[in-house]
C-alpha positions as CSV (number, residue, x, y, z in Angstrom):
1,M,59.7,40.3,145.7
2,D,61.0,43.9,146.9
3,G,63.0,42.5,150.0
4,K,63.2,43.5,153.5
5,L,65.3,46.3,153.5
6,S,63.1,49.6,154.8
7,Q,63.1,52.7,153.2
8,S,64.6,54.7,156.4
9,D,67.2,51.9,156.1
10,K,67.8,52.6,152.7
11,E,67.9,56.2,153.4
12,Q,70.8,55.7,156.2
13,L,72.9,53.7,153.5
14,E,72.5,56.4,150.7
15,D,74.1,58.7,153.7
16,F,76.9,56.2,154.4
17,V,77.8,55.9,150.6
18,G,77.5,59.5,150.3
19,L,77.0,59.8,146.4
20,G,73.3,60.8,146.5
21,P,70.1,58.7,145.9
22,R,70.8,55.2,145.1
23,R,68.1,52.8,143.5
24,F,68.3,49.2,145.4
25,T,67.8,46.4,143.4
26,L,67.1,42.6,144.9
27,L,69.8,40.2,143.6
28,Y,69.7,37.4,146.1
29,S,67.7,36.2,149.3
30,I,68.5,33.0,151.2
31,T,64.9,33.0,151.8
32,R,63.9,33.1,148.1
33,D,66.8,31.6,146.5
34,G,67.8,29.2,149.2
35,C,71.5,29.9,151.3
36,S,74.2,28.7,148.9
37,S,77.3,30.0,147.7
38,A,76.8,28.8,144.3
39,T,73.3,30.4,143.9
40,F,75.1,33.9,145.3
41,H,77.8,33.9,142.6
42,Q,75.4,33.2,140.1
43,R,73.0,36.0,141.0
44,C,75.9,38.5,142.1
45,D,79.0,38.2,140.2
46,Y,80.0,41.3,138.3
47,Q,77.3,43.1,139.3
48,G,79.0,46.4,140.3
49,P,78.3,48.1,143.8
50,T,76.0,45.7,146.2
51,V,75.2,45.7,149.7
52,T,74.7,42.7,152.1
53,V,72.3,42.9,154.5
54,L,71.9,40.3,157.5
55,Y,68.6,39.9,159.7
56,N,68.3,37.9,163.1
57,Q,65.9,36.9,165.5
58,Q,66.4,39.6,167.7
59,G,65.8,42.5,165.3
60,S,69.2,43.4,164.7
61,V,69.9,44.5,161.0
62,Y,73.9,44.9,159.8
63,G,76.1,44.1,157.0
64,G,78.4,45.4,154.3
65,Y,79.0,47.7,151.3
66,T,81.1,47.0,148.7
67,S,81.6,49.4,145.6
68,A,83.8,46.7,143.9
69,S,81.7,43.6,142.1
70,W,81.7,39.8,143.6
71,S,83.2,37.3,141.5
72,S,84.5,33.6,141.8
73,I,88.2,33.8,141.0
74,G,89.4,33.2,144.8
75,T,91.0,36.3,145.6
76,T,91.0,39.5,147.9
77,T,89.8,42.7,146.1
78,R,90.8,46.4,147.0
79,D,87.9,48.6,147.2
80,D,88.5,52.1,149.1
81,K,84.9,52.6,149.2
82,A,83.8,49.6,151.0
83,F,82.4,49.6,154.5
84,L,80.7,47.5,157.3
85,F,77.4,49.1,158.9
86,Q,75.2,48.6,161.8
87,L,71.2,49.7,161.0
88,Q,69.6,48.1,164.1
89,F,70.1,46.4,167.2
90,S,67.5,44.5,169.0
91,G,65.0,46.3,167.1
92,S,66.3,49.7,167.8
93,S,67.5,52.0,165.5
94,R,71.5,52.3,165.5
95,P,73.1,53.6,162.7
96,N,76.9,52.7,162.4
97,K,79.1,53.1,159.6
98,F,82.4,50.9,160.1
99,S,85.1,52.1,157.6
100,I,87.6,49.8,155.8
101,T,91.4,50.6,157.0
102,N,93.4,48.0,155.0
103,T,91.7,48.5,151.7
104,A,94.0,45.9,150.2
105,Y,91.8,43.1,151.9
106,S,88.2,44.5,151.5
107,I,86.6,41.9,150.3
108,Y,87.3,38.3,149.4
109,C,85.8,36.3,146.2
110,H,85.5,32.8,146.2
111,A,83.3,30.0,144.8
112,S,83.0,28.3,147.6
113,N,82.1,31.2,149.8
114,G,79.0,33.1,150.1
115,P,79.6,37.5,150.6
116,V,83.0,37.8,152.7
117,F,84.4,41.4,153.8
118,G,88.1,41.3,154.7
119,G,90.8,38.8,154.4
120,N,94.7,37.8,154.8
121,A,95.1,38.0,159.0
122,G,91.3,37.8,159.5
123,Y,87.8,38.0,157.5
124,D,85.7,40.7,159.5
125,L,82.4,39.6,158.0
126,N,82.3,36.0,156.8
127,C,78.6,35.0,156.0
128,F,78.8,31.6,155.0
129,S,80.5,28.8,152.7
130,G,78.6,25.9,150.5
131,T,75.2,25.5,151.4
132,I,72.7,25.9,154.5
133,N,69.8,24.5,155.3
134,K,66.8,26.2,157.7
135,S,66.8,25.4,161.1
136,G,63.7,26.1,162.4
137,A,62.9,29.8,162.0
138,Y,66.5,30.6,161.4
139,Y,69.4,29.8,159.2
140,Q,72.5,28.7,161.4
141,L,75.2,30.3,159.2
142,N,78.6,28.7,159.2
143,G,81.2,32.0,158.9
144,G,82.5,34.1,161.4
145,N,83.6,37.6,162.4
146,S,87.2,39.1,163.1
147,F,86.9,42.3,165.2
148,G,88.8,45.2,163.8
149,T,91.1,43.5,161.6
150,N,90.7,45.4,158.0
151,Y,87.3,47.4,159.1
152,S,87.4,50.1,162.0
153,M,84.7,49.0,164.5
154,S,84.5,52.5,166.2
155,G,81.2,52.9,168.3
156,V,81.1,49.3,169.3
157,S,83.5,46.9,171.6
158,S,82.5,43.8,170.1
159,W,80.7,41.8,167.5
160,N,78.2,40.9,170.2
161,G,76.9,44.5,170.2
162,I,76.1,44.2,166.3
163,H,74.8,40.4,165.7
164,N,73.9,39.7,169.7
165,G,76.7,37.2,169.5
166,N,75.1,35.1,167.4
167,L,75.1,34.1,163.4
168,Q,71.5,33.0,163.6
169,V,69.7,34.8,160.9
170,T,66.3,34.8,159.6
171,E,67.4,36.6,156.1
172,L,70.4,37.5,154.2
173,E,70.0,39.7,151.4
174,V,72.3,41.4,148.7
175,Y,71.2,44.4,146.5
176,S,72.5,46.0,143.6
177,V,73.3,49.7,144.3
178,C,73.0,52.0,141.5
179,V,72.1,55.7,140.1
180,Q,68.4,56.6,141.2
181,P,66.4,57.7,138.2
182,S,65.4,61.2,138.5
183,T,61.8,61.9,139.1
184,T,61.1,62.6,135.5
185,S,60.8,59.3,133.7
186,A,62.8,58.1,131.0
187,S,60.2,57.2,128.9
188,T,59.0,60.8,129.0
189,G,62.2,62.3,127.8
190,T,64.9,62.3,130.4
191,D,67.8,63.9,129.4
192,D,70.8,61.2,129.3
193,K,72.7,63.3,131.5
194,E,70.3,63.1,134.2
195,C,70.7,59.3,134.7
196,E,73.8,57.4,134.7
197,A,73.4,54.5,132.2
198,W,73.7,50.9,133.6
199,G,75.3,49.5,130.7
200,R,78.5,51.1,130.2
201,H,79.5,51.9,126.5
202,P,81.4,54.1,124.5
203,E,79.5,57.1,122.8
204,F,77.4,55.4,120.0
205,G,78.4,56.5,116.3
206,D,80.1,55.6,112.9
207,E,83.5,55.4,114.8
208,L,82.2,53.2,117.2
209,R,80.3,51.0,114.6
210,Q,83.4,50.7,112.3
211,E,85.5,49.6,115.4
212,L,83.3,46.9,116.4
213,L,83.1,45.6,112.6
214,Q,86.9,45.3,112.4
215,E,87.1,43.9,115.7
216,I,84.7,41.0,115.3
217,A,86.2,40.5,112.0
218,S,89.7,39.9,113.4
219,M,88.1,37.4,116.0
220,Q,88.7,33.5,115.4
221,P,89.7,30.2,117.0
222,Y,92.9,29.7,118.3
223,S,95.3,28.4,115.9
224,E,96.2,25.5,118.3
225,L,92.7,24.3,117.7
226,K,92.8,24.1,114.1
227,L,89.2,25.6,114.1
228,Q,87.5,27.8,111.5
229,E,84.7,29.0,113.1
230,Y,83.4,29.8,116.5
231,R,79.6,28.1,116.7
232,V,76.9,30.0,118.4
233,L,73.6,28.4,119.3
234,L,70.3,30.7,118.9
235,I,67.2,28.9,121.1
236,G,64.1,30.4,122.1
237,P,60.4,30.8,122.3
238,V,58.6,31.0,119.0
239,G,58.5,34.6,117.9
240,A,61.3,35.7,120.4
241,G,63.6,36.8,117.1
242,K,66.4,34.4,116.7
243,S,66.0,34.3,113.1
244,S,65.4,38.1,113.1
245,F,69.1,38.3,115.0
246,V,70.5,36.6,112.4
247,N,69.6,38.5,109.6
248,T,70.3,42.1,111.8
249,V,73.7,40.9,112.3
250,C,74.4,39.7,108.5
251,S,72.6,43.3,107.6
252,A,75.3,44.9,109.9
253,F,78.1,43.7,108.1
254,R,76.6,44.2,104.7
255,G,75.7,47.4,104.9
256,R,72.1,46.7,103.9
257,I,69.0,45.0,105.1
258,V,69.5,41.3,104.4
259,Q,67.0,38.4,104.9
260,R,69.3,35.2,105.0
261,A,66.9,33.2,107.7
262,T,63.1,33.1,107.2
263,C,61.3,34.8,109.7
264,G,57.3,35.7,110.5
265,D,54.7,36.1,113.0
266,Q,53.2,32.5,113.5
267,Q,51.7,30.4,116.3
268,H,54.1,27.8,115.6
269,S,57.8,27.8,115.0
270,F,59.0,29.4,111.5
271,T,62.2,27.5,111.4
272,K,61.8,23.6,111.4
273,S,65.4,22.6,111.1
274,Y,69.0,23.0,112.3
275,Q,70.1,25.8,110.3
276,A,73.9,27.5,110.5
277,Y,74.6,30.8,108.8
278,N,77.7,32.3,108.1
279,V,78.2,35.7,107.8
280,K,80.3,37.6,105.4
281,T,81.4,41.5,105.0
282,Q,80.6,43.4,102.2
283,K,83.4,42.4,100.3
284,N,82.2,38.7,100.6
285,A,85.0,37.8,102.9
286,P,83.7,35.0,105.4
287,L,83.7,35.7,109.2
288,H,85.0,33.2,111.6
289,F,81.6,32.3,113.6
290,R,78.4,30.4,112.7
291,L,75.0,31.6,114.3
292,C,72.9,28.6,114.3
293,D,68.9,28.8,114.4
294,T,66.7,26.1,115.5
295,R,63.0,25.4,116.1
296,G,61.5,27.8,118.7
297,L,60.4,26.4,121.6
298,E,56.7,25.5,123.0
299,P,55.3,24.1,125.7
300,D,54.8,20.5,124.3
301,L,56.1,20.7,120.8
302,G,59.7,21.9,119.9
303,I,63.0,20.7,121.1
304,N,63.4,18.4,124.1
305,M,66.0,18.0,126.6
306,K,67.4,15.0,124.9
307,E,67.5,17.0,121.5
308,F,68.9,20.3,123.1
309,D,71.5,18.1,124.9
310,Y,72.4,16.3,121.8
311,L,72.5,19.5,119.8
312,V,75.1,21.2,122.2
313,N,77.5,18.4,122.0
314,G,77.4,18.3,118.1
315,H,75.4,15.0,117.6
316,V,73.0,16.6,115.4
317,P,73.8,17.6,111.9
318,E,73.5,20.9,110.2
319,K,70.1,21.0,108.1
320,Y,68.5,18.4,110.3
321,E,64.8,18.6,110.3
322,F,63.1,18.4,113.6
323,N,60.5,15.8,113.9
324,A,57.5,16.8,116.6
325,E,56.3,13.6,116.9
326,S,60.1,11.5,117.7
327,S,63.5,12.8,118.7
328,I,66.6,12.2,116.7
329,S,68.2,8.9,118.5
330,L,71.1,7.0,118.4
331,E,69.8,4.7,115.7
332,D,69.0,7.6,113.5
333,K,71.4,7.5,110.1
334,M,71.9,11.5,110.5
335,F,73.3,11.3,114.5
336,V,76.8,12.2,114.5
337,V,78.2,9.9,116.9
338,K,81.7,11.2,117.3
339,P,81.3,15.0,116.6
340,S,84.6,16.9,116.7
341,L,84.9,20.3,118.1
342,A,83.8,22.3,115.2
343,E,80.5,20.4,115.1
344,K,79.7,21.2,119.1
345,V,78.1,24.4,120.2
346,H,80.8,26.8,121.7
347,C,78.1,29.2,123.3
348,V,74.4,29.0,123.7
349,V,72.6,32.0,123.5
350,F,68.8,32.0,124.9
351,V,66.4,34.4,122.9
352,L,63.6,36.1,124.8
353,D,61.1,38.8,123.9
354,A,61.8,41.7,126.4
355,S,58.2,43.1,126.0
356,T,56.4,39.7,126.8
357,L,58.9,38.4,129.5
358,D,56.1,38.2,131.9
359,K,53.5,36.6,129.9
360,L,56.2,33.5,129.2
361,D,54.4,30.4,129.3
362,P,55.2,28.4,132.4
363,G,56.3,25.5,130.5
364,V,58.5,27.0,128.4
365,I,60.3,28.7,131.4
366,I,60.7,25.3,132.8
367,K,62.1,23.9,129.6
368,M,64.7,26.9,129.2
369,K,65.9,26.3,133.1
370,E,66.5,22.6,132.1
371,F,68.3,23.9,128.8
372,V,70.3,26.4,131.0
373,K,71.2,23.5,133.5
374,I,72.4,21.2,130.6
375,T,74.5,23.9,129.2
376,A,76.3,24.3,132.5
377,R,76.9,20.7,132.9
378,G,79.0,20.7,129.7
379,N,80.7,24.3,130.8
380,T,79.4,25.5,127.4
381,K,79.4,29.0,127.7
382,Q,75.9,30.8,127.7
383,A,74.4,34.3,127.2
384,L,71.0,35.7,127.1
385,L,69.5,38.0,124.1
386,L,66.6,40.3,124.9
387,T,64.9,41.5,121.6
388,K,62.0,43.9,121.1
389,I,63.2,46.4,123.3
390,D,61.6,49.2,121.5
391,I,58.3,47.6,122.1
392,A,59.2,47.1,126.1
393,D,60.4,50.9,126.6
394,N,59.0,53.9,124.0
395,Y,62.0,55.7,125.0
396,V,64.0,53.2,123.3
397,K,61.8,53.4,120.5
398,E,62.9,56.7,119.5
399,S,66.5,55.6,119.7
400,P,67.6,51.8,120.7
401,Q,70.7,53.4,122.2
402,H,68.8,54.4,125.1
403,A,68.2,50.9,125.9
404,L,71.7,51.3,128.0
405,S,70.5,54.0,130.1
406,S,66.7,52.8,130.1
407,F,65.6,51.9,133.8
408,A,62.6,49.9,132.3
409,I,65.1,47.8,130.2
410,Q,67.2,47.5,133.5
411,D,64.1,46.3,135.2
412,V,63.6,43.6,132.4
413,V,67.3,42.6,133.0
414,V,67.0,42.2,136.4
415,K,64.1,40.4,136.1
416,A,65.3,37.9,133.6
417,S,68.6,37.5,135.3
418,N,66.4,36.1,138.5
419,M,64.3,33.7,136.4
420,F,66.9,32.1,134.9
421,G,70.0,32.5,137.2
422,F,71.9,34.5,134.4
423,P,74.6,37.1,135.6
424,R,73.5,40.4,134.2
425,Y,76.6,41.3,132.5
426,S,75.6,38.2,130.1
427,I,72.2,39.4,129.5
428,L,72.3,41.5,126.1
429,P,69.5,44.0,124.6
430,V,69.5,44.4,121.0
431,K,66.4,45.4,118.6
432,N,66.5,43.4,115.2
433,Y,65.5,44.8,112.0
434,E,62.0,44.5,111.3
435,E,60.1,47.4,110.1
436,E,63.0,49.5,109.0
437,A,63.3,50.1,105.3
438,E,66.9,51.6,105.6
439,M,70.0,50.8,107.9
440,R,70.3,52.3,111.5
441,E,73.8,52.9,112.9
442,D,72.7,52.5,116.5
443,V,70.8,49.1,115.5
444,D,73.9,47.7,114.2
445,I,76.1,49.0,117.2
446,L,73.3,47.1,119.7
447,A,73.7,44.1,117.7
448,L,77.5,44.4,117.6
449,L,78.1,44.8,121.1
450,A,75.8,41.9,121.7
451,L,77.9,39.9,119.1
452,R,81.1,40.9,120.4
453,K,80.3,39.5,124.0
454,I,78.9,36.2,123.0
455,L,82.3,35.6,120.6
456,H,84.2,36.5,124.0
457,F,82.2,33.9,125.9
458,A,83.0,31.4,122.9
459,E,86.8,32.2,123.3
460,D,86.5,31.7,127.0
461,Y,84.7,28.0,126.2
462,M,88.1,27.7,123.9
463,D,90.2,28.5,126.7
464,G,88.5,26.1,129.0
465,I,89.4,23.4,126.1
466,L,92.9,24.2,125.9
467,N,93.4,24.6,129.7
468,D,91.6,21.3,130.5
469,R,92.9,19.0,127.8
470,G,95.9,20.3,126.7
471,F,96.1,20.8,123.3
472,G,99.0,19.7,121.3
473,A,98.9,19.3,117.5
474,E,95.7,17.1,117.3
475,S,92.6,18.5,117.4
476,F,89.8,17.7,119.5
477,L,87.4,14.8,118.6
478,Y,86.0,12.9,121.5
479,S,86.1,11.6,124.6
480,E,86.0,8.2,126.4
481,S,83.8,9.7,128.8
482,D,81.4,10.9,126.2
483,D,81.3,7.4,124.4
484,L,80.5,6.0,127.9
485,A,77.4,8.5,128.2
486,L,76.6,7.0,124.8
487,E,76.7,3.7,125.7
488,T,74.8,4.3,128.7
489,E,72.3,6.2,126.6
490,A,72.0,3.8,123.9
491,A,71.2,0.8,126.7
492,S,68.4,3.1,128.5
493,E,66.6,3.6,124.8
494,S,66.7,-0.1,124.2
495,A,65.5,-1.1,127.4
């Protein structure tokens, strides 16, 4: 779905923004995704500059632009580049740009609200809050408009001259607005300077590689938690590259090609058990995280929803061998009834092949979406790893560092975000060691950038534990609510 915004309206918005050609990528649409503040934030938070466009039954088109990122933190955001706009009124072209006058209250970000422009004394364009169901041919938004509070509304006398006196919209869309690539395709060798990297990063080189190695080596759980390691779970379809990522990370720290996890190209999963790998430096010093490999996902085989829930919550012990015919249960002698915080998963990393995203089995997609919901329900952090980016774009094959300036890879990131609901900042492109005989600096750096982000997410999980549970000297084991959930589960299994 490309969205309703016409090419002429895009060109008008480019003129309003004033930074040259822009690339408009649809992030959110209420007719496609539902009119929900939760879904809006899931798809639009931390996406950089965006434009929000509203369409009504009378043929009017209007909205707002911000160069700041949306978030869910409950505060106003300063943006001196923000503006409101009018493109069409009652079916006729009527371009108007309404500049920000009070930059301290450019946009308001809150988990309960959709896009909100303005704040403090009034919300100039407050789209909606909560969930809005469609009423016949339109959505009756429950927001409101304050005229001229934080934006200069020159050229119109009231909001009635913009939205026809109502908030009955047929569509509301949010587009990311980034640099338009040059007419020369990146895959044919475009100079990096001709297009701004969509994934900003420091200059690749040995200095950055060493900085990443040292930073990651210094990362460890808070001392109050009495934990030695972060636990990261890798999960994805057969052949996606979970085990290869383990080997790539190990190789980056050892300084040579390493094969810790067994991997290969087979119809069914090479990995049969829940295997946790620790990573060591060249001096054999252990690092403070474990990468946990699992059986690959298949439509009718592999890990099911119950097993995944048990995995994330620490009930499945290391080296447990998955059985395609029967799942682990409460009666299983290996079942961990009261897992410690160390046995729980702190970040779930879904792994997908970037070159075959369009060919992903529908059954696997359904299973992964359910796994994403299970992970979110327990407040466990999650990320998505995109592997085989060198196959997805030949430009990247020449040098993996081009992944962060490749618009082909950016398109895959956007597609994966729309497919599974991940914010784009949590989708991480990597190229695993597979055919290389020697180490490559750019392969290491991409893997280390991804790993650092994953460990930051695991740290965020620990922050939540400390804030929610109030840690003292005793380490976290289990809660009464967890016991109740298991008792309910046991009752349903015996019924």
